C-alpha positions, 0 to 999 in steps of 0.5 A: 499500499502506498498511503502517501499517494492518497495524501498527496492526491487529497492535498492537491484537491484541497488546494485553492482553485487559483493553484488548480489553474496552474495544475495540469488538467489531466493530473487534476482529473486523475488525482480527483477521480482517484479520490472520489472513485475510492470513496465510492468504493469505500461506501461513501453515499453516492450523492456526496461522491457526486457532489465532490465529483462536480467540484473536481469537474468545476476545477478542471474547467477553471484550469483548462486552457481550451475545450479540447484540454477540458474534454481530454481531462473529463475522459481521463477523470471517467477512466480513473473513477471507474478503475478506482471505484471497481478495482481489479484483483490485480495485486499490483493495483493501488487500493488505499485503506478505506479509513485514509480515503474517507478522511481525505474525502471529508477534508475536501468537503470541509474545504469546500464548505469553509470556502463558502462554495457550498 
């Protein structure tokens, strides 16, 4: 297991939108999808996962330089979400512990609420 990757992904997500603008949209899509996909796998209610997914999609839109980049990042988000929410039995695949995932997911939600964006 590589829990530091979970924390790195969450740290990227809880950063402000102004930092997200400088981020690579594909990386943003991948790390966001990894977090929300695993949150779904860990039993976080679908409505909360959908709300967090929308936050990440909004960040992608804000960070994208053009519609093509936005579309590519959206496609990558979907791919990583499915792979994270429904992991294969491949032992080489990163499947973080649910406790760490839920903690980081809740941090994302709290950051969004504290920013007054909810």
